[in-house]
PAKEZA-616169 format. One record per atom (N, C-alpha, C): residue number from 1; x, y, z; atom name. Coordinates in steps of 0.1 Angstrom, whole numbers, plus 5000, padded with zeros to 4 digits. Example, Ala and Ser with C-alpha at 12.3 -4.5 7.8 and 13.67 -1.06 7.14 Angstrom:
# residues 2
<pt num="1" X="5132" Y="4943" Z="5078" atomo="N"/>
<pt num="1" X="5123" Y="4955" Z="5078" atomo="CA"/>
<pt num="1" X="5132" Y="4967" Z="5078" atomo="C"/>
<pt num="2" X="5128" Y="4978" Z="5071" atomo="N"/>
<pt num="2" X="5137" Y="4989" Z="5071" atomo="CA"/>
<pt num="2" X="5129" Y="5000" Z="5079" atomo="C"/>
# end
This chain:
# residues 82
<pt num="1" X="8387" Y="3994" Z="6780" atomo="N"/>
<pt num="1" X="8387" Y="3998" Z="6794" atomo="CA"/>
<pt num="1" X="8400" Y="4005" Z="6798" atomo="C"/>
<pt num="2" X="8412" Y="4000" Z="6792" atomo="N"/>
<pt num="2" X="8425" Y="4006" Z="6796" atomo="CA"/>
<pt num="2" X="8425" Y="4021" Z="6792" atomo="C"/>
<pt num="3" X="8420" Y="4023" Z="6780" atomo="N"/>
<pt num="3" X="8420" Y="4037" Z="6775" atomo="CA"/>
<pt num="3" X="8411" Y="4046" Z="6783" atomo="C"/>
<pt num="4" X="8400" Y="4041" Z="6787" atomo="N"/>
<pt num="4" X="8391" Y="4049" Z="6795" atomo="CA"/>
<pt num="4" X="8397" Y="4052" Z="6809" atomo="C"/>
<pt num="5" X="8404" Y="4042" Z="6814" atomo="N"/>
<pt num="5" X="8411" Y="4044" Z="6827" atomo="CA"/>
<pt num="5" X="8422" Y="4055" Z="6826" atomo="C"/>
<pt num="6" X="8429" Y="4055" Z="6814" atomo="N"/>
<pt num="6" X="8439" Y="4066" Z="6812" atomo="CA"/>
<pt num="6" X="8432" Y="4080" Z="6811" atomo="C"/>
<pt num="7" X="8421" Y="4080" Z="6804" atomo="N"/>
<pt num="7" X="8414" Y="4093" Z="6803" atomo="CA"/>
<pt num="7" X="8410" Y="4098" Z="6817" atomo="C"/>
<pt num="8" X="8404" Y="4089" Z="6825" atomo="N"/>
<pt num="8" X="8400" Y="4093" Z="6838" atomo="CA"/>
<pt num="8" X="8412" Y="4097" Z="6847" atomo="C"/>
<pt num="9" X="8423" Y="4090" Z="6846" atomo="N"/>
<pt num="9" X="8435" Y="4093" Z="6853" atomo="CA"/>
<pt num="9" X="8440" Y="4107" Z="6849" atomo="C"/>
<pt num="10" X="8441" Y="4109" Z="6836" atomo="N"/>
<pt num="10" X="8446" Y="4122" Z="6831" atomo="CA"/>
<pt num="10" X="8436" Y="4134" Z="6835" atomo="C"/>
<pt num="11" X="8423" Y="4131" Z="6836" atomo="N"/>
<pt num="11" X="8414" Y="4141" Z="6840" atomo="CA"/>
<pt num="11" X="8416" Y="4146" Z="6854" atomo="C"/>
<pt num="12" X="8420" Y="4136" Z="6863" atomo="N"/>
<pt num="12" X="8424" Y="4140" Z="6877" atomo="CA"/>
<pt num="12" X="8436" Y="4149" Z="6877" atomo="C"/>
<pt num="13" X="8446" Y="4146" Z="6869" atomo="N"/>
<pt num="13" X="8458" Y="4155" Z="6868" atomo="CA"/>
<pt num="13" X="8454" Y="4169" Z="6863" atomo="C"/>
<pt num="14" X="8446" Y="4169" Z="6852" atomo="N"/>
<pt num="14" X="8442" Y="4182" Z="6847" atomo="CA"/>
<pt num="14" X="8433" Y="4190" Z="6857" atomo="C"/>
<pt num="15" X="8425" Y="4183" Z="6864" atomo="N"/>
<pt num="15" X="8416" Y="4190" Z="6874" atomo="CA"/>
<pt num="15" X="8425" Y="4197" Z="6884" atomo="C"/>
<pt num="16" X="8435" Y="4189" Z="6889" atomo="N"/>
<pt num="16" X="8444" Y="4195" Z="6899" atomo="CA"/>
<pt num="16" X="8452" Y="4207" Z="6894" atomo="C"/>
<pt num="17" X="8456" Y="4206" Z="6881" atomo="N"/>
<pt num="17" X="8463" Y="4217" Z="6875" atomo="CA"/>
<pt num="17" X="8454" Y="4229" Z="6873" atomo="C"/>
<pt num="18" X="8441" Y="4227" Z="6868" atomo="N"/>
<pt num="18" X="8432" Y="4238" Z="6867" atomo="CA"/>
<pt num="18" X="8429" Y="4245" Z="6880" atomo="C"/>
<pt num="19" X="8428" Y="4237" Z="6891" atomo="N"/>
<pt num="19" X="8425" Y="4243" Z="6904" atomo="CA"/>
<pt num="19" X="8437" Y="4251" Z="6908" atomo="C"/>
<pt num="20" X="8449" Y="4247" Z="6905" atomo="N"/>
<pt num="20" X="8461" Y="4254" Z="6910" atomo="CA"/>
<pt num="20" X="8463" Y="4267" Z="6901" atomo="C"/>
<pt num="21" X="8461" Y="4266" Z="6888" atomo="N"/>
<pt num="21" X="8464" Y="4277" Z="6879" atomo="CA"/>
<pt num="21" X="8453" Y="4288" Z="6879" atomo="C"/>
<pt num="22" X="8440" Y="4284" Z="6878" atomo="N"/>
<pt num="22" X="8430" Y="4294" Z="6877" atomo="CA"/>
<pt num="22" X="8420" Y="4294" Z="6888" atomo="C"/>
<pt num="23" X="8421" Y="4285" Z="6898" atomo="N"/>
<pt num="23" X="8413" Y="4285" Z="6910" atomo="CA"/>
<pt num="23" X="8398" Y="4288" Z="6907" atomo="C"/>
<pt num="24" X="8391" Y="4279" Z="6900" atomo="N"/>
<pt num="24" X="8377" Y="4282" Z="6897" atomo="CA"/>
<pt num="24" X="8369" Y="4279" Z="6909" atomo="C"/>
<pt num="25" X="8356" Y="4285" Z="6910" atomo="N"/>
<pt num="25" X="8347" Y="4282" Z="6921" atomo="CA"/>
<pt num="25" X="8341" Y="4268" Z="6920" atomo="C"/>
<pt num="26" X="8341" Y="4262" Z="6908" atomo="N"/>
<pt num="26" X="8336" Y="4249" Z="6906" atomo="CA"/>
<pt num="26" X="8342" Y="4244" Z="6893" atomo="C"/>
<pt num="27" X="8340" Y="4231" Z="6890" atomo="N"/>
<pt num="27" X="8345" Y="4225" Z="6878" atomo="CA"/>
<pt num="27" X="8335" Y="4215" Z="6873" atomo="C"/>
<pt num="28" X="8330" Y="4218" Z="6860" atomo="N"/>
<pt num="28" X="8321" Y="4208" Z="6854" atomo="CA"/>
<pt num="28" X="8329" Y="4198" Z="6846" atomo="C"/>
<pt num="29" X="8325" Y="4185" Z="6848" atomo="N"/>
<pt num="29" X="8332" Y="4174" Z="6841" atomo="CA"/>
<pt num="29" X="8321" Y="4168" Z="6833" atomo="C"/>
<pt num="30" X="8323" Y="4168" Z="6819" atomo="N"/>
<pt num="30" X="8313" Y="4164" Z="6810" atomo="CA"/>
<pt num="30" X="8318" Y="4154" Z="6800" atomo="C"/>
<pt num="31" X="8310" Y="4145" Z="6795" atomo="N"/>
<pt num="31" X="8313" Y="4136" Z="6784" atomo="CA"/>
<pt num="31" X="8300" Y="4135" Z="6776" atomo="C"/>
<pt num="32" X="8300" Y="4138" Z="6764" atomo="N"/>
<pt num="32" X="8288" Y="4138" Z="6755" atomo="CA"/>
<pt num="32" X="8288" Y="4127" Z="6745" atomo="C"/>
<pt num="33" X="8277" Y="4121" Z="6743" atomo="N"/>
<pt num="33" X="8276" Y="4110" Z="6733" atomo="CA"/>
<pt num="33" X="8265" Y="4114" Z="6722" atomo="C"/>
<pt num="34" X="8270" Y="4115" Z="6710" atomo="N"/>
<pt num="34" X="8262" Y="4119" Z="6699" atomo="CA"/>
<pt num="34" X="8257" Y="4133" Z="6698" atomo="C"/>
<pt num="35" X="8254" Y="4138" Z="6687" atomo="N"/>
<pt num="35" X="8251" Y="4152" Z="6684" atomo="CA"/>
<pt num="35" X="8239" Y="4157" Z="6693" atomo="C"/>
<pt num="36" X="8229" Y="4149" Z="6694" atomo="N"/>
<pt num="36" X="8217" Y="4153" Z="6702" atomo="CA"/>
<pt num="36" X="8221" Y="4156" Z="6717" atomo="C"/>
<pt num="37" X="8231" Y="4150" Z="6722" atomo="N"/>
<pt num="37" X="8236" Y="4153" Z="6735" atomo="CA"/>
<pt num="37" X="8246" Y="4164" Z="6736" atomo="C"/>
<pt num="38" X="8250" Y="4170" Z="6725" atomo="N"/>
<pt num="38" X="8259" Y="4181" Z="6725" atomo="CA"/>
<pt num="38" X="8273" Y="4177" Z="6720" atomo="C"/>
<pt num="39" X="8275" Y="4165" Z="6715" atomo="N"/>
<pt num="39" X="8288" Y="4161" Z="6710" atomo="CA"/>
<pt num="39" X="8291" Y="4167" Z="6697" atomo="C"/>
<pt num="40" X="8302" Y="4174" Z="6696" atomo="N"/>
<pt num="40" X="8306" Y="4181" Z="6684" atomo="CA"/>
<pt num="40" X="8319" Y="4175" Z="6678" atomo="C"/>
<pt num="41" X="8327" Y="4168" Z="6686" atomo="N"/>
<pt num="41" X="8339" Y="4161" Z="6681" atomo="CA"/>
<pt num="41" X="8336" Y="4146" Z="6684" atomo="C"/>
<pt num="42" X="8336" Y="4138" Z="6673" atomo="N"/>
<pt num="42" X="8331" Y="4124" Z="6674" atomo="CA"/>
<pt num="42" X="8342" Y="4114" Z="6677" atomo="C"/>
<pt num="43" X="8348" Y="4116" Z="6688" atomo="N"/>
<pt num="43" X="8357" Y="4106" Z="6695" atomo="CA"/>
<pt num="43" X="8355" Y="4108" Z="6710" atomo="C"/>
<pt num="44" X="8359" Y="4098" Z="6718" atomo="N"/>
<pt num="44" X="8357" Y="4099" Z="6732" atomo="CA"/>
<pt num="44" X="8367" Y="4109" Z="6738" atomo="C"/>
<pt num="45" X="8362" Y="4118" Z="6745" atomo="N"/>
<pt num="45" X="8370" Y="4128" Z="6753" atomo="CA"/>
<pt num="45" X="8361" Y="4134" Z="6764" atomo="C"/>
<pt num="46" X="8367" Y="4140" Z="6774" atomo="N"/>
<pt num="46" X="8360" Y="4146" Z="6785" atomo="CA"/>
<pt num="46" X="8362" Y="4161" Z="6784" atomo="C"/>
<pt num="47" X="8352" Y="4169" Z="6789" atomo="N"/>
<pt num="47" X="8353" Y="4183" Z="6790" atomo="CA"/>
<pt num="47" X="8355" Y="4186" Z="6805" atomo="C"/>
<pt num="48" X="8365" Y="4194" Z="6808" atomo="N"/>
<pt num="48" X="8367" Y="4199" Z="6821" atomo="CA"/>
<pt num="48" X="8365" Y="4214" Z="6820" atomo="C"/>
<pt num="49" X="8354" Y="4219" Z="6825" atomo="N"/>
<pt num="49" X="8350" Y="4233" Z="6823" atomo="CA"/>
<pt num="49" X="8350" Y="4240" Z="6836" atomo="C"/>
<pt num="50" X="8359" Y="4249" Z="6838" atomo="N"/>
<pt num="50" X="8359" Y="4257" Z="6850" atomo="CA"/>
<pt num="50" X="8347" Y="4266" Z="6851" atomo="C"/>
<pt num="51" X="8341" Y="4268" Z="6863" atomo="N"/>
<pt num="51" X="8330" Y="4276" Z="6865" atomo="CA"/>
<pt num="51" X="8333" Y="4287" Z="6875" atomo="C"/>
<pt num="52" X="8328" Y="4299" Z="6873" atomo="N"/>
<pt num="52" X="8330" Y="4310" Z="6883" atomo="CA"/>
<pt num="52" X="8316" Y="4316" Z="6887" atomo="C"/>
<pt num="53" X="8315" Y="4319" Z="6900" atomo="N"/>
<pt num="53" X="8303" Y="4325" Z="6905" atomo="CA"/>
<pt num="53" X="8299" Y="4337" Z="6896" atomo="C"/>
<pt num="54" X="8287" Y="4338" Z="6893" atomo="N"/>
<pt num="54" X="8282" Y="4350" Z="6885" atomo="CA"/>
<pt num="54" X="8285" Y="4350" Z="6870" atomo="C"/>
<pt num="55" X="8292" Y="4339" Z="6865" atomo="N"/>
<pt num="55" X="8295" Y="4338" Z="6851" atomo="CA"/>
<pt num="55" X="8290" Y="4325" Z="6846" atomo="C"/>
<pt num="56" X="8278" Y="4325" Z="6839" atomo="N"/>
<pt num="56" X="8273" Y="4313" Z="6834" atomo="CA"/>
<pt num="56" X="8277" Y="4311" Z="6819" atomo="C"/>
<pt num="57" X="8287" Y="4303" Z="6817" atomo="N"/>
<pt num="57" X="8291" Y="4301" Z="6803" atomo="CA"/>
<pt num="57" X="8284" Y="4288" Z="6797" atomo="C"/>
<pt num="58" X="8277" Y="4281" Z="6805" atomo="N"/>
<pt num="58" X="8270" Y="4269" Z="6800" atomo="CA"/>
<pt num="58" X="8280" Y="4258" Z="6798" atomo="C"/>
<pt num="59" X="8276" Y="4248" Z="6790" atomo="N"/>
<pt num="59" X="8285" Y="4237" Z="6787" atomo="CA"/>
<pt num="59" X="8294" Y="4240" Z="6775" atomo="C"/>
<pt num="60" X="8289" Y="4246" Z="6765" atomo="N"/>
<pt num="60" X="8297" Y="4250" Z="6753" atomo="CA"/>
<pt num="60" X="8296" Y="4265" Z="6753" atomo="C"/>
<pt num="61" X="8308" Y="4272" Z="6755" atomo="N"/>
<pt num="61" X="8308" Y="4286" Z="6754" atomo="CA"/>
<pt num="61" X="8306" Y="4291" Z="6740" atomo="C"/>
<pt num="62" X="8298" Y="4302" Z="6738" atomo="N"/>
<pt num="62" X="8296" Y="4307" Z="6725" atomo="CA"/>
<pt num="62" X="8306" Y="4318" Z="6722" atomo="C"/>
<pt num="63" X="8315" Y="4321" Z="6732" atomo="N"/>
<pt num="63" X="8325" Y="4332" Z="6730" atomo="CA"/>
<pt num="63" X="8338" Y="4325" Z="6730" atomo="C"/>
<pt num="64" X="8346" Y="4327" Z="6720" atomo="N"/>
<pt num="64" X="8360" Y="4321" Z="6719" atomo="CA"/>
<pt num="64" X="8369" Y="4329" Z="6729" atomo="C"/>
<pt num="65" X="8378" Y="4322" Z="6735" atomo="N"/>
<pt num="65" X="8388" Y="4328" Z="6744" atomo="CA"/>
<pt num="65" X="8398" Y="4335" Z="6736" atomo="C"/>
<pt num="66" X="8405" Y="4344" Z="6742" atomo="N"/>
<pt num="66" X="8416" Y="4352" Z="6736" atomo="CA"/>
<pt num="66" X="8428" Y="4342" Z="6734" atomo="C"/>
<pt num="67" X="8433" Y="4341" Z="6721" atomo="N"/>
<pt num="67" X="8443" Y="4331" Z="6718" atomo="CA"/>
<pt num="67" X="8456" Y="4333" Z="6726" atomo="C"/>
<pt num="68" X="8460" Y="4345" Z="6729" atomo="N"/>
<pt num="68" X="8472" Y="4347" Z="6737" atomo="CA"/>
<pt num="68" X="8470" Y="4343" Z="6751" atomo="C"/>
<pt num="69" X="8459" Y="4346" Z="6757" atomo="N"/>
<pt num="69" X="8456" Y="4342" Z="6771" atomo="CA"/>
<pt num="69" X="8455" Y="4327" Z="6772" atomo="C"/>
<pt num="70" X="8449" Y="4321" Z="6762" atomo="N"/>
<pt num="70" X="8448" Y="4306" Z="6762" atomo="CA"/>
<pt num="70" X="8462" Y="4300" Z="6761" atomo="C"/>
<pt num="71" X="8470" Y="4305" Z="6752" atomo="N"/>
<pt num="71" X="8484" Y="4300" Z="6751" atomo="CA"/>
<pt num="71" X="8492" Y="4301" Z="6764" atomo="C"/>
<pt num="72" X="8490" Y="4312" Z="6771" atomo="N"/>
<pt num="72" X="8497" Y="4315" Z="6783" atomo="CA"/>
<pt num="72" X="8492" Y="4305" Z="6794" atomo="C"/>
<pt num="73" X="8479" Y="4303" Z="6794" atomo="N"/>
<pt num="73" X="8473" Y="4294" Z="6804" atomo="CA"/>
<pt num="73" X="8477" Y="4279" Z="6801" atomo="C"/>
<pt num="74" X="8478" Y="4276" Z="6788" atomo="N"/>
<pt num="74" X="8483" Y="4262" Z="6785" atomo="CA"/>
<pt num="74" X="8497" Y="4260" Z="6790" atomo="C"/>
<pt num="75" X="8506" Y="4270" Z="6789" atomo="N"/>
<pt num="75" X="8519" Y="4269" Z="6794" atomo="CA"/>
<pt num="75" X="8519" Y="4267" Z="6810" atomo="C"/>
<pt num="76" X="8510" Y="4275" Z="6816" atomo="N"/>
<pt num="76" X="8509" Y="4273" Z="6831" atomo="CA"/>
<pt num="76" X="8504" Y="4260" Z="6835" atomo="C"/>
<pt num="77" X="8494" Y="4255" Z="6827" atomo="N"/>
<pt num="77" X="8489" Y="4241" Z="6830" atomo="CA"/>
<pt num="77" X="8499" Y="4230" Z="6828" atomo="C"/>
<pt num="78" X="8507" Y="4232" Z="6817" atomo="N"/>
<pt num="78" X="8518" Y="4222" Z="6815" atomo="CA"/>
<pt num="78" X="8527" Y="4222" Z="6827" atomo="C"/>
<pt num="79" X="8531" Y="4233" Z="6831" atomo="N"/>
<pt num="79" X="8541" Y="4234" Z="6843" atomo="CA"/>
<pt num="79" X="8534" Y="4228" Z="6855" atomo="C"/>
<pt num="80" X="8521" Y="4230" Z="6857" atomo="N"/>
<pt num="80" X="8515" Y="4225" Z="6869" atomo="CA"/>
<pt num="80" X="8514" Y="4210" Z="6869" atomo="C"/>
<pt num="81" X="8513" Y="4204" Z="6857" atomo="N"/>
<pt num="81" X="8512" Y="4190" Z="6856" atomo="CA"/>
<pt num="81" X="8525" Y="4183" Z="6859" atomo="C"/>
<pt num="82" X="8536" Y="4189" Z="6855" atomo="N"/>
<pt num="82" X="8549" Y="4183" Z="6857" atomo="CA"/>
<pt num="82" X="8554" Y="4183" Z="6871" atomo="C"/>
# end
């Protein structure tokens, strides 16, 4: 229960950072259990997936993001969390 509480608490921090840095129109919060449900990494974690009007990426994007853009966004998110 303590670990789950920490995941939930950190997801709130990440949600606020995502809203500040990329300002999505919505945010999908997902947690999958077992392969049939879409789980691909077999430990507990949450997916915080920004959604934008007119752009349906679904739950798992089939298109990889640009590594340089992702690295820059990661730095912005780190700064927003602190």
